[in-house]
C-alpha positions, 0 to 999 in steps of 0.5 A: 442466514441473514435475509437473502444471504446464504452461508457457504463457508465458515472461515478459520480463525486468525490463529488457526490460519497462522498455526497452519501456515506459520512464518518461522522465527528466522524469517520473521526477522525479514518482516520485523527489520523492514517494519522497524526501518519504516518506523524509523523513517516515519519517526524521523530517526533515519535519513532513509526514504521508503518506496512501495513498489509493484502494480495494483494487483498480486496475480500469478505466482510466476510473475510475483516471483520474478518481480520479487527477485528484482526487488531483492536485487534492488534492495541489496543495491540501495538499502543504505538509503532506500527501504524498498517494500514490495506491494502484495495487494490481495484484494480489489475494491470491486463489487459488480464485475471483474476479478476481485484479486488473489484472496478471492480467487486466482485469475479465471478461477471461481471464488473460494475465499477460504482456499485463496486466503490460505493460498495467498498467505502461503505465497506471501511466506514463500516470497519472504523466505525465498527472496527476503523481500518485505511485503505491503498490503491494502486493508480492504476487509478489516476482519481479515487483517489478523490473518496476515498481520504477522507477514506485512511490513507496511499497510495502506488504507485506500481512499474510500475507506479513509473515513470508515470508522472500522478501518480507522479503529483496526488500524489504530491497533496495528503495529504496522506502519500504516498510510491512508490515501486522502479521500477523493474530495481532498478534504483536509479535515477528513484526512486530519481526523483519520490520522487522529483516529488512528493515533487514538486508543479505541475499542472495536469488534472483529467477528465475535471478538472485542479488541482494545487498541492503543494507538498507531503512532506510525500513521501517515498520509498517502497523497493520491489526487482529488476530485471536484465537480467531476474533475480530477486534480493532482495533489503533488503541486506546490500549493497542495504540498504547502497546504499539506504542511500547514495541516500537518503542523497546525493540527497538532498531528503526532509524528506528521509524515506523508508519501506521494502516490505517483500513479492513478490520477496524479499521473492522469493514468499516464503511467510513464509520467511517474518519474516526471512526478517524482522530479516535480515533487523534489522541485516543488519542495525546493521552491517552497523553501523560498517561501520559508516552508521546508516540508522536506522532513515530512516527505517520506517518499513514494508509492509507485506502480511498476511491473515486469511489462509496460502498460496494462491489459483488460480482462477478456470479455469472454472471461477466458483467462488463458488470453491473459498475458502474465507479467502485464498488469490487470489493473492500473498501467505500470512502468516496466522493470528496466524503467524502474531500475533507471528511476531507482538509480536516479532517485538514489543519487538524488537523496 
């Protein structure tokens, strides 16, 4: 017991969890094949692009399976040019209210982290085996990374963690292609140092173990907006893209690469503008060529929030989960399946 903390559970080890819920060798190929494709995209060994799709939160089994079926269909149709990865984000960075996501509890149920970590892993394996879809997660808690490290093909670090020493060190030892969102300040030096930290060998701890990493050569930026004097700014404009290019080149980043987050404040929470933002990125990159700045090789594509229904919903004020509409985002607003289908076709033809 530490001060006012009460010990309520002991977590199984990473190996115990993987042994209890293993991903079979055959299905590991789905994970590895997608992971290797993203590595080739980041490493400039292919002309394919990558897009990370799904809403902010993994929530209900029914909606996850319906969306995975859609992703499976889109992967089969567009896989020669686009590597589509389904977001399976199991944690939400909340501390004071609201649902903290699938690895903490099911919507409307009490927290039981041991139970729901196992449930989340089981659900992820089911999606991989039933629909052959590769998954991505956001590393909110580095000490839990090892419990899922064999089932993810992509990993993101959210903005408030990009400066965190522990996140940087754990990511440096990951074999998963990892993107981190720029800090809210849009401090380019911080972004650059984050990538350099990921690309540096390190010694770090997780629980009662000490690890030694090599480096993650597939680390890259996720441009997600920035804030100054309490005002939000997008960062996919021509000037911001040129600034990104300058730092990627002049700061001697190994394997420089970035993708663009089309939602959040980049869209000013106007989720329907995500397709416009994609087109604007293409247009701005073309305009930069007139300034003898060709950022095309460094631009690996998009992270986009999409779900089965348009828009979003609030958590019920009375905490009654029965009032939640499944298939509609509990967090950020999303474009619905048919719009997603349309923009994927448009983007495919744009490559």
